[in-house]
N, C-alpha and C positions, 0 to 999 in steps of 0.2 A: 398436460405437462407432467411428466414423472421425473423428479429429481432424485438422484441417489447419492450424489457426491457434491459437497459445497467447498469451494476452494477459495481461499482468502489471500489477497494482496497484503502487504505488510505496512509500509509507510502511509500514515494518515487513514489507514483502514483499521489496523489493530494498534498501531503505535503512534502516539501523539509526538510529533517531531518538534514541538515548541522548545523544549529544553535544548535540543541539538542546535537549532538555529540561534538560540540565546547565547550558547557557548561560542558559536562561530562569531556573533556580534561582539562579544567580549574580546575574542582573539583579534578581530579586525580593529577593535577600538572605536566602535560606534555605538550609539544608544540603540536599544532593542527596537523602539518604534521606528527609527530610521531604517534599520536594516530590514524589518519586516515590511516596511513601506517599499523599499527597493525591490524586495522579492516579488511582491504583488505587481509592482510596475513592470518588471521584465516579463512576468508571465502574461499579463494583459496585453503586452506587445507581441506575444507569440515567441519570445526569446527563450533561451536556455536559462535555467536557474543560476548556473555559475556566472552568468553575465552580472548578476547583482553583486557578486563578490568582486568582480573586475571594476564595477562602478566605484567601489570603495578603494580598491587597490588595483590599478590598471595592470600591473605585471603579475597578477595572482596566478599561480599554478597549483591546482588542487592536489595533484599527486605529491608534489614537492612540499606543499604546506602540511598535508597530512603526515608525511613521513617526519618533518621536523617536529610537529606537534607530539607524535608518538615518541620520538627521541627525548623530548623535554618533559613529558608527562606520562610515562608508560603505564602508570597505575590509575589514571583518570579515565572517565568515560569519553572525553573529547567529542568525536563526531558519532559516537555509538549510543546505544540505548540499553535499558534494563527494564526489569518488571515495573518500576515505578513510572515508566512512560506508557504503559498500556492504557488505552481508553477504558473507563470503568465499566462499559457495557460488554467488553470482549468476553471475559470468562463466563458470565451467565448465558450469553447468547451461544457460544461455542458448546456449552454443556447442554443447553436446551436442544440444539441440533443433534448431538450425540443421543440424547434421550429419545429423540424421534426416530432413532435407527439410521440416521444418515452418516455417510462417511464425511469427515471434516478434515481438510488438508490446509497447509499454508504453502504458498508458492509466490515469491516475489522478487523484484529486482533489488538485490542487496549484496553487499560485500560478503566475503567468506565468513568473517567474524560474527555476522548476524545469525548464522545457523546455531552455534554454541549459545549465543545470548537468548535465542528463542527457546532452545531446548531447556535451558536452565529455568525457564518460567513454568515448566510442567503444565503447559496448556492442555486441555482436553481435545487433542487432535491426534490423528493417526500418522502423520508424517509432516516434515518441514523441509521444503525444497528451496534452494537459493540459486539465483542466476549465475553468480560467479563461480559456483561449484559445477552447475550444469555447463557453463561455457557458452550460454545463450541467454539473451535478455528480451523482455517485452519491448516493443510489440512484434518482434519477429515470430512468424508463424511456428518456427521450430520450438519455441518456448511453450507454446499452447499444445504442441504435439507431445512434448515432455510431460505436460500436465495430464494429458489424456492417458499416456502410458502409466504414469505414477498412480492415477486413479484406478485404472483398470475397467472403467466404464465407457460406454459409448458417449461421443461428444454431447449429444442431446440430453443426456442424463446428468451433466455436470453444469453446475451454476458457478460461475466465476464472479467474485465480489470484489470491487475496487472502487477507487475515488476519481478515476480518470476515464475519459472517453477514449483518448488516443492510445493508452497504454493497456486499458483493461476491457472496457465494453466493446468497442469496435473490433479489435482483434480476436476477442473471445468469440463474438458472434460470427466473425468470418471463419473461425475454426469449427463452427457448428454447435458451439456451446450456448447455454443460456447466460445472461449477464445481469448483475445488479450493480447500480451506480449509488454510491454512498455520498451523501451531501455533507461533507466535512473536509477540513484541510485546505491547503492553498488552492488545489485544483477542483475539489468536489463541489463547492457552491458555484463556482464560476461555470464548470462543465454542465452541472444540472440545469442551467439556464440556456444552454445552446439547443438549436433544433435537433441535433444528432442525439440528444438524450433520449429521444423517442425510440432509439434502437435498443434501449435497455428494457429488459422484461419488467423491472421494477426500479424505482428511484426511492431510496430509503433515507430517512432523517437521522437513523441510528440503527445499530445492529440489533437492538432489542425488538425491532419490528420484523426481523427476518424469520424467526421461528414461526410466528403466527401467520405470516404471509405464506410460507411453504406448507404449512398445515391447512391452508385454505380458510382460516378462521377470520382473517381481516383483509379487506380489499384496500390496497394502497395505490393511489393514483400514479400512473406512469406518464 
């Protein structure tokens, strides 16, 4: 296996979304534990994450609520993130990959404003690509074709790293890429326990394991 490019998902891969969901809980007027429990419950049932919001507020409309929140608090983070939300292993891992001579990119399902937010972090990456800018989102095969073009390498030379089977591992493998599944976040731990997790080239407990695995120094069970 020769990997020349490593491409990272954003939410719960690079960015810890805890504060985002906590702010949503505050806005909906429910305790954090209640809201986080509802999030886990709807995901366990195979439902969309927005269904947790509708359990609290049946008439919830995400676009309308986001627009109202922006109008009320234009200077707050609201549903967005900043450098304080990065997982602590992100910068060291990305830099280690760059030091190994690998191309490092970010490409994930995010709103347009995530691009400038990530750029402001000055991460050791060669490019940041956002689904709402591309006009195509995971798991659409067209998203992974855009990843291939952005990378400039053949699919089998690209490793896509994410926390989900449905959005990350399985469509990346279908596109001919390699895939790493990260065990963290709302999806990662649950998806790592599914039979389909064996489709990943490696299952990681954290990004700190990735540089050594790619260098062939450490064998990580898959």
